[in-house]
C-alpha positions as CSV (number, residue, x, y, z in Angstrom):
1,M,-15.2,55.0,-62.1
2,K,-13.8,53.7,-58.8
3,V,-15.9,54.2,-55.6
4,S,-14.7,54.3,-52.0
5,I,-17.3,54.1,-49.2
6,L,-16.2,55.3,-45.7
7,G,-18.5,53.9,-43.1
8,A,-19.6,51.0,-45.2
9,G,-20.5,48.9,-42.1
10,G,-23.7,50.9,-41.5
11,L,-27.1,50.4,-43.0
12,T,-26.8,53.1,-45.6
13,G,-23.4,51.8,-46.7
14,K,-24.9,48.3,-47.1
15,E,-27.7,49.8,-49.3
16,I,-25.2,51.6,-51.6
17,I,-23.1,48.4,-51.9
18,G,-26.2,46.5,-53.1
19,F,-26.9,49.1,-55.7
20,L,-23.3,49.2,-56.9
21,A,-23.4,45.5,-57.5
22,N,-26.0,46.2,-60.3
23,H,-24.2,49.2,-61.7
24,P,-22.5,48.9,-65.0
25,H,-19.9,51.7,-64.6
26,F,-19.0,52.0,-60.9
27,D,-16.4,49.7,-59.4
28,L,-16.3,49.5,-55.5
29,V,-12.6,49.3,-54.6
30,H,-12.4,50.5,-51.0
31,V,-14.7,50.2,-47.9
32,T,-14.0,51.3,-44.3
33,S,-15.3,50.6,-40.8
34,D,-13.2,51.1,-37.7
35,K,-15.4,48.6,-35.9
36,F,-15.1,45.9,-38.6
37,A,-11.6,46.6,-39.9
38,G,-9.9,43.4,-41.2
39,K,-13.1,41.5,-41.8
40,N,-14.7,41.0,-45.2
41,L,-18.1,42.3,-46.2
42,E,-19.6,38.8,-46.2
43,S,-18.9,38.2,-42.6
44,I,-20.8,41.4,-41.6
45,F,-23.5,41.3,-44.3
46,P,-24.1,37.6,-45.1
47,N,-26.5,38.4,-47.9
48,I,-24.2,40.9,-49.6
49,P,-23.9,40.4,-53.4
50,T,-21.1,37.9,-54.3
51,K,-19.4,40.5,-56.4
52,F,-18.2,42.3,-53.3
53,S,-18.4,39.7,-50.6
54,K,-14.6,39.2,-50.2
55,L,-13.8,42.9,-50.0
56,I,-12.0,43.7,-46.8
57,F,-13.0,46.6,-44.4
58,N,-10.2,49.1,-43.9
59,K,-9.9,51.7,-41.2
60,H,-11.1,55.2,-41.9
61,S,-7.5,56.4,-41.6
62,D,-6.2,54.0,-44.3
63,P,-5.2,55.5,-47.7
64,I,-8.0,55.9,-50.2
65,P,-7.4,54.8,-53.8
66,Q,-6.7,57.8,-56.0
67,N,-9.3,59.0,-58.5
68,S,-12.2,57.4,-56.7
69,L,-15.5,59.0,-55.9
70,V,-15.7,59.0,-52.1
71,V,-19.0,58.4,-50.3
72,L,-19.1,59.4,-46.6
73,A,-21.6,57.2,-44.7
74,V,-19.9,58.1,-41.4
75,P,-21.0,59.9,-38.2
76,D,-21.1,63.7,-38.3
77,E,-17.9,64.1,-36.2
78,V,-16.0,61.8,-38.6
79,S,-17.2,63.8,-41.6
80,L,-16.1,67.0,-40.0
81,K,-12.6,65.6,-39.7
82,V,-12.1,63.9,-43.1
83,T,-14.0,66.0,-45.6
84,P,-11.7,69.0,-45.7
85,E,-8.7,66.6,-46.4
86,L,-10.5,64.7,-49.1
87,L,-11.5,67.8,-51.0
88,K,-8.0,69.2,-50.6
89,K,-6.6,66.1,-52.2
90,G,-9.0,66.4,-55.2
91,Y,-11.5,63.6,-54.5
92,K,-15.1,63.9,-55.6
93,V,-17.1,63.6,-52.3
94,I,-20.7,62.8,-51.5
95,D,-21.4,63.3,-47.8
96,I,-24.4,61.5,-46.3
97,S,-23.9,63.0,-42.8
98,G,-25.7,66.3,-41.9
99,V,-22.5,68.3,-41.6
100,Y,-22.7,70.3,-44.8
101,R,-26.4,70.8,-45.3
102,I,-27.3,73.9,-43.3
103,H,-26.0,77.4,-44.2
104,S,-26.3,78.7,-40.6
105,K,-23.3,77.8,-38.5
106,E,-25.2,78.7,-35.3
107,E,-28.2,76.5,-36.2
108,F,-25.9,73.6,-37.1
109,E,-24.0,73.8,-33.8
110,N,-27.3,74.1,-31.9
111,Y,-29.1,71.2,-33.5
112,Y,-26.1,68.9,-33.9
113,N,-24.2,69.7,-30.7
114,L,-20.9,69.9,-32.7
115,K,-18.5,72.7,-33.3
116,H,-18.1,73.3,-37.0
117,D,-14.5,73.9,-37.8
118,S,-14.7,73.8,-41.6
119,F,-17.8,76.0,-42.2
120,S,-16.1,77.8,-45.1
121,L,-16.7,74.6,-47.2
122,M,-20.4,75.6,-47.3
123,E,-19.5,78.0,-50.1
124,N,-18.7,75.1,-52.4
125,V,-21.2,72.3,-51.4
126,V,-24.3,71.5,-53.5
127,Y,-27.4,70.2,-51.8
128,G,-27.9,66.8,-53.4
129,L,-31.6,66.8,-54.1
130,P,-31.6,65.9,-57.8
131,E,-35.1,67.0,-58.6
132,M,-34.3,70.4,-57.3
133,N,-30.5,70.9,-58.0
134,R,-29.8,68.5,-60.9
135,S,-27.7,70.9,-63.0
136,K,-25.6,72.1,-60.1
137,I,-24.9,68.5,-59.0
138,K,-23.6,67.6,-62.4
139,N,-21.0,70.2,-62.2
140,S,-20.0,69.7,-58.5
141,N,-17.2,67.8,-56.8
142,F,-18.8,68.1,-53.4
143,V,-22.4,67.1,-52.7
144,S,-24.3,66.9,-49.4
145,N,-26.9,64.1,-49.5
146,P,-30.2,65.3,-48.0
147,G,-31.7,63.8,-44.8
148,C,-34.4,61.2,-45.1
149,Y,-37.2,63.1,-43.3
150,A,-36.1,66.2,-45.1
151,T,-36.5,64.6,-48.6
152,S,-40.0,63.4,-47.8
153,I,-41.0,67.0,-46.9
154,I,-38.9,69.4,-48.9
155,L,-39.8,68.0,-52.3
156,P,-43.6,68.1,-51.9
157,I,-43.3,71.7,-50.7
158,F,-40.7,72.9,-53.2
159,M,-42.8,71.5,-56.1
160,L,-45.6,73.9,-55.2
161,G,-43.6,76.6,-57.0
162,N,-44.8,80.1,-56.7
163,L,-47.9,79.0,-54.7
164,R,-45.5,78.9,-51.7
165,Q,-45.6,82.7,-51.7
166,K,-49.3,82.4,-50.6
167,I,-48.6,80.3,-47.5
168,S,-49.8,82.3,-44.6
169,Q,-49.3,80.3,-41.4
170,N,-46.8,77.9,-39.8
171,I,-46.5,74.7,-41.7
172,I,-47.3,71.7,-39.5
173,I,-45.6,68.4,-40.3
174,S,-46.0,65.0,-38.7
175,S,-43.6,62.2,-39.9
176,A,-43.3,58.6,-38.8
177,S,-40.2,56.5,-39.5
178,G,-39.1,52.9,-39.2
179,V,-36.4,52.3,-36.7
180,S,-33.6,52.1,-39.4
181,G,-34.2,55.8,-40.0
182,A,-33.6,56.9,-36.4
183,G,-31.1,54.5,-35.0
184,G,-29.1,53.0,-37.9
185,R,-26.8,50.3,-36.5
186,K,-26.6,52.1,-33.1
187,E,-27.4,49.9,-30.1
188,E,-29.7,52.4,-28.4
189,I,-32.6,51.0,-26.5
190,A,-34.9,53.9,-27.5
191,Y,-34.6,52.9,-31.2
192,S,-34.8,49.2,-30.7
193,F,-37.6,46.8,-31.7
194,T,-37.8,45.8,-28.0
195,S,-38.8,49.4,-27.2
196,L,-41.0,49.9,-30.2
197,H,-42.8,46.6,-30.5
198,D,-46.6,47.2,-30.2
199,N,-45.7,50.9,-29.6
200,F,-45.6,54.3,-31.2
201,K,-43.9,57.5,-30.0
202,S,-42.6,60.9,-30.9
203,Y,-39.0,61.9,-30.3
204,R,-36.7,65.0,-30.5
205,V,-39.8,67.2,-30.5
206,L,-38.9,70.8,-31.7
207,N,-35.2,69.7,-31.6
208,H,-34.7,67.3,-34.5
209,Q,-31.6,68.0,-36.6
210,H,-33.6,67.9,-39.9
211,T,-35.7,70.9,-38.9
212,P,-33.4,73.7,-40.1
213,E,-32.6,71.7,-43.2
214,I,-36.4,71.5,-44.0
215,Q,-36.9,75.2,-43.2
216,E,-34.0,76.3,-45.5
217,Y,-34.6,74.2,-48.6
218,S,-38.4,74.3,-48.6
219,S,-37.9,78.0,-49.3
220,Y,-35.4,77.3,-52.1
221,N,-35.6,79.9,-54.9
222,M,-38.3,81.9,-53.1
223,Q,-38.1,85.7,-52.8
224,S,-38.8,85.4,-49.1
225,N,-38.7,82.6,-46.6
226,L,-41.6,80.4,-45.7
227,P,-43.4,80.7,-42.4
228,K,-42.0,78.7,-39.5
229,I,-42.0,74.9,-40.0
230,I,-43.2,72.8,-37.0
231,F,-41.8,69.3,-37.4
232,T,-42.6,66.4,-35.2
233,P,-41.0,63.0,-35.9
234,H,-42.3,59.7,-34.6
235,L,-41.0,56.1,-34.5
236,L,-42.9,53.2,-36.0
237,P,-42.4,49.5,-35.0
238,V,-41.3,48.7,-38.6
239,Y,-37.8,48.4,-40.2
240,R,-37.9,50.9,-43.1
241,G,-40.0,53.6,-44.5
242,I,-41.2,57.2,-43.7
243,L,-44.6,58.6,-44.1
244,S,-45.0,62.4,-43.7
245,T,-48.2,64.5,-43.4
246,I,-47.8,68.2,-44.3
247,V,-50.5,70.7,-43.4
248,I,-50.3,74.1,-45.2
249,Q,-52.6,77.1,-44.8
250,F,-52.8,79.6,-47.6
251,N,-53.9,83.2,-47.5
252,E,-56.7,82.5,-50.0
253,L,-58.9,79.7,-51.2
254,I,-56.8,77.2,-53.1
255,K,-58.1,75.1,-56.1
256,Y,-57.2,71.5,-56.9
257,E,-56.1,72.6,-60.4
258,D,-53.6,75.1,-58.9
259,I,-51.8,72.3,-57.0
260,K,-52.1,69.9,-59.9
261,N,-50.7,72.3,-62.4
262,E,-47.6,72.9,-60.3
263,Y,-47.0,69.2,-59.6
264,N,-47.5,68.4,-63.3
265,K,-44.3,70.3,-64.0
266,F,-42.5,67.4,-62.3
267,S,-44.5,64.6,-64.0
268,S,-41.4,63.5,-65.9
269,E,-39.3,62.8,-62.8
270,K,-38.4,59.2,-62.8
271,F,-38.5,58.7,-59.0
272,I,-41.5,60.7,-58.0
273,R,-45.0,59.2,-58.3
274,F,-48.2,61.2,-57.9
275,Y,-51.3,59.5,-56.6
276,N,-54.9,60.7,-56.8
277,S,-55.8,59.9,-53.2
278,T,-54.0,60.3,-50.0
279,D,-55.4,56.9,-48.9
280,E,-53.1,55.3,-51.5
281,I,-49.9,56.5,-49.9
282,N,-48.4,53.8,-47.7
283,L,-45.0,52.2,-46.7
284,H,-45.5,48.9,-48.6
285,N,-45.5,50.7,-51.9
286,I,-42.1,52.4,-51.4
287,Q,-40.1,49.9,-49.3
288,N,-36.9,48.8,-51.1
289,T,-37.5,51.3,-53.9
290,N,-36.1,54.8,-54.8
291,F,-39.6,56.3,-55.2
292,L,-41.1,59.3,-53.4
293,D,-44.9,58.9,-53.5
294,I,-47.1,62.0,-53.1
295,A,-50.8,62.7,-52.9
296,F,-52.8,65.8,-51.6
297,K,-56.2,66.9,-50.5
298,I,-57.7,70.4,-50.3
299,D,-60.3,72.0,-48.0
300,G,-60.8,75.7,-48.6
301,N,-57.5,77.3,-48.0
302,T,-56.0,74.2,-46.3
303,L,-53.7,71.8,-48.2
304,V,-52.8,68.4,-46.8
305,I,-50.0,66.6,-48.5
306,V,-49.1,63.0,-47.7
307,S,-45.7,61.6,-48.9
308,A,-43.8,58.3,-48.4
309,L,-40.3,57.1,-49.2
310,D,-37.8,54.4,-48.0
311,N,-35.5,56.2,-45.6
312,L,-32.6,53.9,-46.6
313,V,-33.1,54.3,-50.4
314,K,-34.6,57.6,-51.6
315,G,-33.8,59.0,-48.1
316,A,-30.2,57.9,-48.2
317,G,-28.4,55.3,-50.4
318,G,-30.6,55.5,-53.5
319,Q,-30.4,59.2,-53.6
320,A,-26.6,59.0,-53.2
321,I,-26.5,56.7,-56.3
322,Q,-28.6,59.4,-58.2
323,N,-26.0,62.0,-57.2
324,M,-23.0,59.7,-58.0
325,N,-24.5,59.1,-61.5
326,L,-24.9,62.8,-62.1
327,M,-21.4,63.7,-60.8
328,A,-19.9,61.0,-63.1
329,G,-21.9,61.9,-66.1
330,Y,-24.0,58.7,-66.2
331,L,-27.7,58.2,-66.6
332,E,-29.2,59.2,-63.3
333,S,-31.3,56.0,-62.8
334,L,-28.4,53.6,-63.5
335,G,-28.2,50.9,-60.8
336,L,-31.6,51.9,-59.3
337,E,-34.0,50.1,-61.5
């Protein structure tokens, strides 16, 4: 199957290109970047696999090869503009922006500071978290790739199953990300190593765009919504990786076996690894992999979950490959091992 990547000059685009170089069934035929148009991939990413090194960047507005699966690794405002046209023309689309994740128009416009002119497409989009939505992704032509912070939080909560109905208080979440998760290729001093070297700070407190996404999908398939989620992101002086600490209060004492039994239902998931101790969860174990690592600890009615993933892989490009495989009818793990 032919693949086109719009926004291939960004960090997520680069990750996807690397995975496609090892994929037996996908053929990358078209890449775009308004900033790098006319240059080849090798000139922007010197360590790009030779297979694609001479491929030339097109502009976003240039024609896209017919019958290709289109991956949108573009800013939100670009996705708002191009997605409706791509779907109208019959392309399969995976959108890595945040434009089609949230089913509340008001919350989207509040958190993203953008007017949503194509909100009717939310009726057709599938949220691309394979461990939660695999069968729907397989039958979809339009998938919204989850956020990186959101993936590290939603899955550990979702996998609690019916125990979620016993959560009694606000869920408190503290997450720390490498700079590639917050700034991408943007030249913003707040996200630079210059600002973060020997430093650690929070940002977008009570206003991060992943908050409504986390709130919505952590409650997926529940009879009633979870209590409010209080999410605080932080920046680490490292390049890649996210570690999230999730504190949950239940309305009764919770047993280790209760949590373990629910998590065991997902023991066959190829890209989720469960650990016995929260001390074992760290960034070194997940960097440059598509794994989500999880461990938990209990004290009375309090559950603390610690998770970690690579924001550029399971949090973005790797998860996009999972979704591409599912949409094309291939083995989900192809290109990721």
